[in-house]
Backbone as XML, in Angstrom:
<?xml version="1.0"?>
<chain id="A" units="angstrom">
  <residue number="1" name="MET">
    <atom name="N" x="0.826" y="-1.196" z="0.000"/>
    <atom name="CA" x="0.000" y="0.000" z="0.000"/>
    <atom name="C" x="0.867" y="1.257" z="0.000"/>
  </residue>
  <residue number="2" name="ASP">
    <atom name="N" x="1.947" y="1.259" z="0.787"/>
    <atom name="CA" x="2.817" y="2.432" z="0.856"/>
    <atom name="C" x="3.458" y="2.730" z="-0.492"/>
  </residue>
  <residue number="3" name="ASN">
    <atom name="N" x="3.781" y="1.691" z="-1.245"/>
    <atom name="CA" x="4.393" y="1.859" z="-2.558"/>
    <atom name="C" x="3.429" y="2.582" z="-3.502"/>
  </residue>
  <residue number="4" name="GLN">
    <atom name="N" x="2.150" y="2.236" z="-3.426"/>
    <atom name="CA" x="1.133" y="2.869" z="-4.270"/>
    <atom name="C" x="0.981" y="4.354" z="-3.915"/>
  </residue>
  <residue number="5" name="ILE">
    <atom name="N" x="1.009" y="4.649" z="-2.640"/>
    <atom name="CA" x="0.889" y="6.047" z="-2.199"/>
    <atom name="C" x="2.080" y="6.857" z="-2.681"/>
  </residue>
  <residue number="6" name="SER">
    <atom name="N" x="3.272" y="6.344" z="-2.545"/>
    <atom name="CA" x="4.457" y="7.078" z="-2.972"/>
    <atom name="C" x="4.477" y="7.239" z="-4.492"/>
  </residue>
  <residue number="7" name="LYS">
    <atom name="N" x="3.977" y="6.249" z="-5.214"/>
    <atom name="CA" x="3.909" y="6.352" z="-6.674"/>
    <atom name="C" x="2.938" y="7.461" z="-7.075"/>
  </residue>
  <residue number="8" name="ASN">
    <atom name="N" x="1.789" y="7.510" z="-6.438"/>
    <atom name="CA" x="0.810" y="8.563" z="-6.724"/>
    <atom name="C" x="1.372" y="9.938" z="-6.369"/>
  </residue>
  <residue number="9" name="TYR">
    <atom name="N" x="2.086" y="10.004" z="-5.289"/>
    <atom name="CA" x="2.694" y="11.261" z="-4.851"/>
    <atom name="C" x="3.716" y="11.760" z="-5.879"/>
  </residue>
  <residue number="10" name="LEU">
    <atom name="N" x="4.548" y="10.847" z="-6.359"/>
    <atom name="CA" x="5.547" y="11.215" z="-7.363"/>
    <atom name="C" x="4.878" y="11.666" z="-8.662"/>
  </residue>
  <residue number="11" name="GLU">
    <atom name="N" x="3.818" y="11.007" z="-9.051"/>
    <atom name="CA" x="3.081" y="11.406" z="-10.248"/>
    <atom name="C" x="2.476" y="12.805" z="-10.073"/>
  </residue>
  <residue number="12" name="GLU">
    <atom name="N" x="1.969" y="13.065" z="-8.881"/>
    <atom name="CA" x="1.401" y="14.386" z="-8.590"/>
    <atom name="C" x="2.475" y="15.463" z="-8.657"/>
  </residue>
  <residue number="13" name="LEU">
    <atom name="N" x="3.655" y="15.193" z="-8.137"/>
    <atom name="CA" x="4.750" y="16.157" z="-8.201"/>
    <atom name="C" x="5.167" y="16.433" z="-9.645"/>
  </residue>
  <residue number="14" name="LYS">
    <atom name="N" x="5.227" y="15.406" z="-10.461"/>
    <atom name="CA" x="5.574" y="15.580" z="-11.872"/>
    <atom name="C" x="4.542" y="16.450" z="-12.581"/>
  </residue>
  <residue number="15" name="LYS">
    <atom name="N" x="3.281" y="16.244" z="-12.243"/>
    <atom name="CA" x="2.204" y="17.029" z="-12.857"/>
    <atom name="C" x="2.311" y="18.500" z="-12.433"/>
  </residue>
  <residue number="16" name="ARG">
    <atom name="N" x="2.570" y="18.751" z="-11.166"/>
    <atom name="CA" x="2.699" y="20.120" z="-10.663"/>
    <atom name="C" x="3.892" y="20.840" z="-11.275"/>
  </residue>
  <residue number="17" name="LYS">
    <atom name="N" x="4.957" y="20.102" z="-11.519"/>
    <atom name="CA" x="6.171" y="20.691" z="-12.076"/>
    <atom name="C" x="5.904" y="21.302" z="-13.448"/>
  </residue>
  <residue number="18" name="LYS">
    <atom name="N" x="5.015" y="20.711" z="-14.196"/>
    <atom name="CA" x="4.693" y="21.194" z="-15.539"/>
    <atom name="C" x="3.821" y="22.448" z="-15.515"/>
  </residue>
  <residue number="19" name="GLU">
    <atom name="N" x="3.144" y="22.690" z="-14.414"/>
    <atom name="CA" x="2.256" y="23.844" z="-14.322"/>
    <atom name="C" x="3.050" y="25.126" z="-14.079"/>
  </residue>
  <residue number="20" name="SER">
    <atom name="N" x="2.511" y="26.224" z="-14.535"/>
    <atom name="CA" x="3.162" y="27.519" z="-14.376"/>
    <atom name="C" x="3.027" y="28.005" z="-12.935"/>
  </residue>
  <residue number="21" name="HIS">
    <atom name="N" x="4.078" y="28.641" z="-12.440"/>
    <atom name="CA" x="4.061" y="29.216" z="-11.102"/>
    <atom name="C" x="4.082" y="30.738" z="-11.168"/>
  </residue>
  <residue number="22" name="VAL">
    <atom name="N" x="3.714" y="31.280" z="-12.317"/>
    <atom name="CA" x="3.703" y="32.722" z="-12.519"/>
    <atom name="C" x="2.365" y="33.272" z="-12.032"/>
  </residue>
  <residue number="23" name="HIS">
    <atom name="N" x="2.447" y="34.232" z="-11.108"/>
    <atom name="CA" x="1.232" y="34.821" z="-10.559"/>
    <atom name="C" x="1.165" y="36.332" z="-10.769"/>
  </residue>
  <residue number="24" name="LYS">
    <atom name="N" x="2.288" y="36.961" z="-11.047"/>
    <atom name="CA" x="2.355" y="38.415" z="-11.212"/>
    <atom name="C" x="2.890" y="38.752" z="-12.591"/>
  </residue>
  <residue number="25" name="LYS">
    <atom name="N" x="2.532" y="39.931" z="-13.078"/>
    <atom name="CA" x="2.960" y="40.368" z="-14.401"/>
    <atom name="C" x="4.483" y="40.482" z="-14.486"/>
  </residue>
  <residue number="26" name="TYR">
    <atom name="N" x="5.122" y="41.013" z="-13.445"/>
    <atom name="CA" x="6.568" y="41.185" z="-13.484"/>
    <atom name="C" x="7.298" y="39.843" z="-13.572"/>
  </residue>
  <residue number="27" name="GLN">
    <atom name="N" x="6.693" y="38.791" z="-13.016"/>
    <atom name="CA" x="7.303" y="37.468" z="-13.123"/>
    <atom name="C" x="7.332" y="37.009" z="-14.578"/>
  </residue>
  <residue number="28" name="MET">
    <atom name="N" x="6.239" y="37.245" z="-15.285"/>
    <atom name="CA" x="6.173" y="36.868" z="-16.692"/>
    <atom name="C" x="7.157" y="37.695" z="-17.515"/>
  </residue>
  <residue number="29" name="ILE">
    <atom name="N" x="7.266" y="38.978" z="-17.219"/>
    <atom name="CA" x="8.207" y="39.845" z="-17.931"/>
    <atom name="C" x="9.634" y="39.341" z="-17.711"/>
  </residue>
  <residue number="30" name="GLY">
    <atom name="N" x="9.974" y="39.008" z="-16.471"/>
    <atom name="CA" x="11.305" y="38.498" z="-16.163"/>
    <atom name="C" x="11.615" y="37.210" z="-16.910"/>
  </residue>
  <residue number="31" name="LEU">
    <atom name="N" x="10.650" y="36.328" z="-16.995"/>
    <atom name="CA" x="10.849" y="35.080" z="-17.739"/>
    <atom name="C" x="10.984" y="35.346" z="-19.238"/>
  </residue>
  <residue number="32" name="MET">
    <atom name="N" x="10.237" y="36.315" z="-19.722"/>
    <atom name="CA" x="10.362" y="36.701" z="-21.128"/>
    <atom name="C" x="11.757" y="37.254" z="-21.411"/>
  </residue>
  <residue number="33" name="LEU">
    <atom name="N" x="12.274" y="38.063" z="-20.497"/>
    <atom name="CA" x="13.619" y="38.611" z="-20.662"/>
    <atom name="C" x="14.654" y="37.496" z="-20.733"/>
  </residue>
  <residue number="34" name="SER">
    <atom name="N" x="14.550" y="36.530" z="-19.824"/>
    <atom name="CA" x="15.527" y="35.438" z="-19.828"/>
    <atom name="C" x="15.438" y="34.621" z="-21.116"/>
  </residue>
  <residue number="35" name="GLU">
    <atom name="N" x="14.245" y="34.488" z="-21.644"/>
    <atom name="CA" x="14.065" y="33.754" z="-22.893"/>
    <atom name="C" x="14.621" y="34.545" z="-24.081"/>
  </residue>
  <residue number="36" name="ILE">
    <atom name="N" x="14.306" y="35.829" z="-24.146"/>
    <atom name="CA" x="14.791" y="36.683" z="-25.236"/>
    <atom name="C" x="16.309" y="36.712" z="-25.261"/>
  </residue>
  <residue number="37" name="LEU">
    <atom name="N" x="16.917" y="36.816" z="-24.069"/>
    <atom name="CA" x="18.369" y="36.928" z="-23.962"/>
    <atom name="C" x="19.069" y="35.566" z="-23.931"/>
  </residue>
  <residue number="38" name="GLU">
    <atom name="N" x="18.279" y="34.499" z="-23.991"/>
    <atom name="CA" x="18.808" y="33.127" z="-23.960"/>
    <atom name="C" x="19.691" y="32.912" z="-22.727"/>
  </residue>
  <residue number="39" name="ASP">
    <atom name="N" x="19.147" y="33.285" z="-21.562"/>
    <atom name="CA" x="19.901" y="33.238" z="-20.310"/>
    <atom name="C" x="19.015" y="32.669" z="-19.194"/>
  </residue>
  <residue number="40" name="ASP">
    <atom name="N" x="18.734" y="31.382" z="-19.282"/>
    <atom name="CA" x="17.856" y="30.732" z="-18.302"/>
    <atom name="C" x="18.462" y="30.657" z="-16.907"/>
  </residue>
  <residue number="41" name="LYS">
    <atom name="N" x="19.763" y="30.739" z="-16.799"/>
    <atom name="CA" x="20.419" y="30.620" z="-15.492"/>
    <atom name="C" x="20.094" y="31.794" z="-14.567"/>
  </residue>
  <residue number="42" name="HIS">
    <atom name="N" x="19.721" y="32.923" z="-15.140"/>
    <atom name="CA" x="19.526" y="34.132" z="-14.342"/>
    <atom name="C" x="18.075" y="34.615" z="-14.348"/>
  </residue>
  <residue number="43" name="LYS">
    <atom name="N" x="17.134" y="33.688" z="-14.365"/>
    <atom name="CA" x="15.712" y="34.047" z="-14.383"/>
    <atom name="C" x="15.336" y="34.933" z="-13.192"/>
  </residue>
  <residue number="44" name="ALA">
    <atom name="N" x="15.821" y="34.568" z="-12.022"/>
    <atom name="CA" x="15.472" y="35.323" z="-10.808"/>
    <atom name="C" x="15.943" y="36.770" z="-10.908"/>
  </residue>
  <residue number="45" name="LEU">
    <atom name="N" x="17.100" y="36.990" z="-11.484"/>
    <atom name="CA" x="17.626" y="38.344" z="-11.655"/>
    <atom name="C" x="16.720" y="39.159" z="-12.569"/>
  </residue>
  <residue number="46" name="TYR">
    <atom name="N" x="16.284" y="38.565" z="-13.675"/>
    <atom name="CA" x="15.410" y="39.280" z="-14.604"/>
    <atom name="C" x="14.042" y="39.549" z="-13.987"/>
  </residue>
  <residue number="47" name="ILE">
    <atom name="N" x="13.556" y="38.628" z="-13.181"/>
    <atom name="CA" x="12.286" y="38.854" z="-12.490"/>
    <atom name="C" x="12.425" y="40.023" z="-11.521"/>
  </residue>
  <residue number="48" name="LYS">
    <atom name="N" x="13.532" y="40.085" z="-10.816"/>
    <atom name="CA" x="13.782" y="41.194" z="-9.879"/>
    <atom name="C" x="13.859" y="42.519" z="-10.630"/>
  </residue>
  <residue number="49" name="LEU">
    <atom name="N" x="14.562" y="42.542" z="-11.751"/>
    <atom name="CA" x="14.645" y="43.765" z="-12.552"/>
    <atom name="C" x="13.262" y="44.190" z="-13.047"/>
  </residue>
  <residue number="50" name="ALA">
    <atom name="N" x="12.474" y="43.227" z="-13.488"/>
    <atom name="CA" x="11.137" y="43.520" z="-13.997"/>
    <atom name="C" x="10.230" y="44.072" z="-12.899"/>
  </residue>
  <residue number="51" name="LYS">
    <atom name="N" x="10.475" y="43.665" z="-11.687"/>
    <atom name="CA" x="9.676" y="44.155" z="-10.558"/>
    <atom name="C" x="10.027" y="45.607" z="-10.238"/>
  </residue>
  <residue number="52" name="GLU">
    <atom name="N" x="11.297" y="45.962" z="-10.416"/>
    <atom name="CA" x="11.782" y="47.275" z="-9.996"/>
    <atom name="C" x="11.809" y="48.320" z="-11.104"/>
  </residue>
  <residue number="53" name="ARG">
    <atom name="N" x="11.758" y="47.910" z="-12.362"/>
    <atom name="CA" x="11.971" y="48.837" z="-13.473"/>
    <atom name="C" x="10.813" y="48.824" z="-14.464"/>
  </residue>
  <residue number="54" name="ASP">
    <atom name="N" x="10.887" y="49.745" z="-15.411"/>
    <atom name="CA" x="9.878" y="49.873" z="-16.459"/>
    <atom name="C" x="9.974" y="48.686" z="-17.421"/>
  </residue>
  <residue number="55" name="GLU">
    <atom name="N" x="8.879" y="47.975" z="-17.577"/>
    <atom name="CA" x="8.892" y="46.761" z="-18.399"/>
    <atom name="C" x="9.135" y="47.058" z="-19.874"/>
  </residue>
  <residue number="56" name="GLU">
    <atom name="N" x="8.586" y="48.152" z="-20.376"/>
    <atom name="CA" x="8.783" y="48.500" z="-21.784"/>
    <atom name="C" x="10.253" y="48.771" z="-22.082"/>
  </residue>
  <residue number="57" name="GLU">
    <atom name="N" x="10.906" y="49.493" z="-21.194"/>
    <atom name="CA" x="12.330" y="49.802" z="-21.359"/>
    <atom name="C" x="13.151" y="48.506" z="-21.375"/>
  </residue>
  <residue number="58" name="LEU">
    <atom name="N" x="12.864" y="47.605" z="-20.448"/>
    <atom name="CA" x="13.601" y="46.342" z="-20.367"/>
    <atom name="C" x="13.385" y="45.474" z="-21.603"/>
  </residue>
  <residue number="59" name="LEU">
    <atom name="N" x="12.128" y="45.351" z="-22.019"/>
    <atom name="CA" x="11.835" y="44.505" z="-23.175"/>
    <atom name="C" x="12.414" y="45.083" z="-24.464"/>
  </residue>
  <residue number="60" name="THR">
    <atom name="N" x="12.340" y="46.389" z="-24.618"/>
    <atom name="CA" x="12.904" y="47.034" z="-25.804"/>
    <atom name="C" x="14.404" y="46.817" z="-25.872"/>
  </residue>
  <residue number="61" name="LEU">
    <atom name="N" x="15.079" y="47.020" z="-24.747"/>
    <atom name="CA" x="16.523" y="46.820" z="-24.692"/>
    <atom name="C" x="16.879" y="45.361" z="-24.974"/>
  </residue>
  <residue number="62" name="ALA">
    <atom name="N" x="16.166" y="44.438" z="-24.365"/>
    <atom name="CA" x="16.451" y="43.005" z="-24.552"/>
    <atom name="C" x="16.263" y="42.607" z="-26.013"/>
  </residue>
  <residue number="63" name="LYS">
    <atom name="N" x="15.205" y="43.100" z="-26.642"/>
    <atom name="CA" x="14.953" y="42.744" z="-28.044"/>
    <atom name="C" x="16.019" y="43.323" z="-28.958"/>
  </residue>
  <residue number="64" name="SER">
    <atom name="N" x="16.475" y="44.531" z="-28.677"/>
    <atom name="CA" x="17.510" y="45.123" z="-29.520"/>
    <atom name="C" x="18.835" y="44.369" z="-29.369"/>
  </residue>
  <residue number="65" name="ILE">
    <atom name="N" x="19.119" y="43.907" z="-28.169"/>
    <atom name="CA" x="20.350" y="43.136" z="-27.942"/>
    <atom name="C" x="20.239" y="41.749" z="-28.570"/>
  </residue>
  <residue number="66" name="ALA">
    <atom name="N" x="19.073" y="41.152" z="-28.506"/>
    <atom name="CA" x="18.868" y="39.816" z="-29.078"/>
    <atom name="C" x="19.074" y="39.826" z="-30.591"/>
  </residue>
  <residue number="67" name="GLU">
    <atom name="N" x="18.825" y="40.953" z="-31.233"/>
    <atom name="CA" x="18.993" y="41.058" z="-32.680"/>
    <atom name="C" x="20.456" y="41.151" z="-33.091"/>
  </residue>
  <residue number="68" name="LYS">
    <atom name="N" x="21.326" y="41.514" z="-32.178"/>
    <atom name="CA" x="22.756" y="41.641" z="-32.489"/>
    <atom name="C" x="23.363" y="40.249" z="-32.625"/>
  </residue>
  <residue number="69" name="LYS">
    <atom name="N" x="23.976" y="40.003" z="-33.758"/>
    <atom name="CA" x="24.547" y="38.679" z="-34.039"/>
    <atom name="C" x="25.944" y="38.510" z="-33.454"/>
  </residue>
  <residue number="70" name="ASP">
    <atom name="N" x="26.637" y="39.615" z="-33.182"/>
    <atom name="CA" x="28.031" y="39.534" z="-32.738"/>
    <atom name="C" x="28.199" y="39.495" z="-31.218"/>
  </residue>
  <residue number="71" name="VAL">
    <atom name="N" x="27.109" y="39.407" z="-30.472"/>
    <atom name="CA" x="27.170" y="39.387" z="-29.008"/>
    <atom name="C" x="27.174" y="37.934" z="-28.537"/>
  </residue>
  <residue number="72" name="ASN">
    <atom name="N" x="28.214" y="37.561" z="-27.802"/>
    <atom name="CA" x="28.324" y="36.181" z="-27.313"/>
    <atom name="C" x="27.441" y="35.942" z="-26.093"/>
  </residue>
  <residue number="73" name="SER">
    <atom name="N" x="27.500" y="36.835" z="-25.128"/>
    <atom name="CA" x="26.724" y="36.695" z="-23.896"/>
    <atom name="C" x="25.703" y="37.827" z="-23.836"/>
  </residue>
  <residue number="74" name="LYS">
    <atom name="N" x="24.511" y="37.533" z="-24.332"/>
    <atom name="CA" x="23.479" y="38.568" z="-24.430"/>
    <atom name="C" x="23.045" y="39.071" z="-23.055"/>
  </residue>
  <residue number="75" name="GLY">
    <atom name="N" x="22.998" y="38.181" z="-22.085"/>
    <atom name="CA" x="22.605" y="38.575" z="-20.731"/>
    <atom name="C" x="23.592" y="39.544" z="-20.112"/>
  </residue>
  <residue number="76" name="ALA">
    <atom name="N" x="24.871" y="39.247" z="-20.249"/>
    <atom name="CA" x="25.912" y="40.125" z="-19.701"/>
    <atom name="C" x="25.910" y="41.471" z="-20.416"/>
  </residue>
  <residue number="77" name="TYR">
    <atom name="N" x="25.747" y="41.452" z="-21.712"/>
    <atom name="CA" x="25.718" y="42.689" z="-22.483"/>
    <atom name="C" x="24.504" y="43.537" z="-22.097"/>
  </residue>
  <residue number="78" name="PHE">
    <atom name="N" x="23.372" y="42.878" z="-21.904"/>
    <atom name="CA" x="22.148" y="43.549" z="-21.468"/>
    <atom name="C" x="22.368" y="44.279" z="-20.145"/>
  </residue>
  <residue number="79" name="MET">
    <atom name="N" x="22.978" y="43.586" z="-19.186"/>
    <atom name="CA" x="23.227" y="44.193" z="-17.876"/>
    <atom name="C" x="24.180" y="45.376" z="-18.004"/>
  </residue>
  <residue number="80" name="ARG">
    <atom name="N" x="25.181" y="45.231" z="-18.829"/>
    <atom name="CA" x="26.161" y="46.306" z="-19.020"/>
    <atom name="C" x="25.489" y="47.552" z="-19.591"/>
  </residue>
  <residue number="81" name="VAL">
    <atom name="N" x="24.711" y="47.373" z="-20.638"/>
    <atom name="CA" x="24.029" y="48.503" z="-21.275"/>
    <atom name="C" x="23.028" y="49.124" z="-20.307"/>
  </residue>
  <residue number="82" name="LEU">
    <atom name="N" x="22.312" y="48.300" z="-19.586"/>
    <atom name="CA" x="21.304" y="48.782" z="-18.636"/>
    <atom name="C" x="21.942" y="49.645" z="-17.548"/>
  </residue>
  <residue number="83" name="PHE">
    <atom name="N" x="23.017" y="49.175" z="-16.949"/>
    <atom name="CA" x="23.624" y="49.915" z="-15.843"/>
    <atom name="C" x="24.503" y="51.067" z="-16.316"/>
  </residue>
  <residue number="84" name="ASP">
    <atom name="N" x="25.053" y="50.987" z="-17.521"/>
    <atom name="CA" x="25.741" y="52.148" z="-18.086"/>
    <atom name="C" x="24.742" y="53.274" z="-18.343"/>
  </residue>
  <residue number="85" name="GLY">
    <atom name="N" x="23.545" y="52.907" z="-18.764"/>
    <atom name="CA" x="22.486" y="53.893" z="-18.963"/>
    <atom name="C" x="22.097" y="54.547" z="-17.650"/>
  </residue>
  <residue number="86" name="ASP">
    <atom name="N" x="22.077" y="53.787" z="-16.575"/>
    <atom name="CA" x="21.769" y="54.341" z="-15.245"/>
    <atom name="C" x="22.836" y="55.350" z="-14.834"/>
  </residue>
  <residue number="87" name="LYS">
    <atom name="N" x="24.092" y="55.013" z="-15.070"/>
    <atom name="CA" x="25.183" y="55.919" z="-14.706"/>
    <atom name="C" x="25.091" y="57.229" z="-15.491"/>
  </residue>
  <residue number="88" name="ASN">
    <atom name="N" x="24.732" y="57.127" z="-16.772"/>
    <atom name="CA" x="24.605" y="58.323" z="-17.601"/>
    <atom name="C" x="23.447" y="59.211" z="-17.128"/>
  </residue>
  <residue number="89" name="LYS">
    <atom name="N" x="22.358" y="58.588" z="-16.696"/>
    <atom name="CA" x="21.210" y="59.361" z="-16.191"/>
    <atom name="C" x="21.575" y="60.103" z="-14.909"/>
  </residue>
  <residue number="90" name="LYS">
    <atom name="N" x="22.331" y="59.444" z="-14.025"/>
    <atom name="CA" x="22.741" y="60.072" z="-12.772"/>
    <atom name="C" x="23.728" y="61.200" z="-13.021"/>
  </residue>
  <residue number="91" name="ALA">
    <atom name="N" x="24.608" y="61.037" z="-13.995"/>
    <atom name="CA" x="25.605" y="62.049" z="-14.297"/>
    <atom name="C" x="24.954" y="63.317" z="-14.853"/>
  </residue>
  <residue number="92" name="LYS">
    <atom name="N" x="23.853" y="63.175" z="-15.569"/>
    <atom name="CA" x="23.160" y="64.323" z="-16.155"/>
    <atom name="C" x="22.429" y="65.144" z="-15.098"/>
  </residue>
  <residue number="93" name="LYS">
    <atom name="N" x="22.078" y="64.526" z="-13.989"/>
    <atom name="CA" x="21.313" y="65.226" z="-12.947"/>
    <atom name="C" x="22.171" y="66.144" z="-12.172"/>
  </residue>
</chain>
């Protein structure tokens, strides 16, 4: 009987794993960013950025970087451009 219960439990876990755990808009934006930039390792970082920043700005920047063929690490380049832009905005103030 215990074997049957554990088998059902494992099947339930597999089913839940396939379901989406996205509940907020910024979570979806962050996942979209990681997909656009082909950087699944840093999903949490993109979700955090999407929570704190303008989604249109992030998506526009990510799409423009994704179109560049000569960029090896799109995620790293995205972060560089994003934070260089922040420094330029602060310097102008």
